[in-house]
C-alpha positions as CSV (number, residue, x, y, z in Angstrom):
1,X,80.1,94.2,85.5
2,X,77.3,94.8,87.9
3,X,77.3,97.9,90.1
4,X,77.8,95.7,93.2
5,X,81.1,94.5,91.7
6,X,82.3,98.1,91.1
7,X,81.3,98.9,94.7
8,X,83.2,95.9,96.0
9,X,86.3,97.0,94.1
10,X,85.9,100.5,95.5
11,X,85.6,99.1,99.0
12,X,88.8,97.0,98.6
13,X,90.6,100.1,97.4
14,X,89.4,102.1,100.4
15,X,90.5,99.4,102.8
16,X,93.8,99.1,101.1
17,X,94.3,102.8,101.4
18,X,93.5,102.6,105.1
19,X,96.1,99.8,105.6
20,X,98.8,101.9,103.9
21,X,98.0,105.1,105.8
22,X,97.5,103.5,109.2
23,X,100.3,100.8,109.2
24,X,102.8,101.5,106.4
25,X,103.0,105.3,106.7
26,X,101.8,105.5,110.3
27,X,100.1,108.8,109.9
28,X,99.5,110.2,113.5
29,X,96.0,111.5,112.8
30,X,92.5,110.4,113.4
31,X,91.6,111.2,109.8
32,X,93.5,108.1,108.7
33,X,90.3,106.1,109.7
34,X,88.1,107.9,107.2
35,X,88.9,105.3,104.4
36,X,88.1,102.5,106.9
37,X,84.6,104.0,107.5
38,X,84.1,104.6,103.8
39,X,85.1,101.1,102.9
40,X,82.8,99.6,105.5
41,X,79.9,101.6,104.3
42,X,80.6,100.7,100.6
43,X,80.8,97.0,101.6
44,X,77.3,97.3,103.1
45,X,76.0,99.1,100.1
46,X,77.4,96.4,97.8
47,X,75.9,93.7,99.9
48,X,72.5,95.4,99.8
49,X,72.6,95.8,96.0
50,X,73.7,92.2,95.6
């Protein structure tokens, strides 16, 4: 697999973690949005490498 595919999988994992923390567990903290920011940045990196 190409590096962009691995980055896409990592981004999906980060966004999935964000959904679980923000909506399923409803963690009352601002830190719950860190996986969202990381996932967005990884998506951009994967798009650039592609």
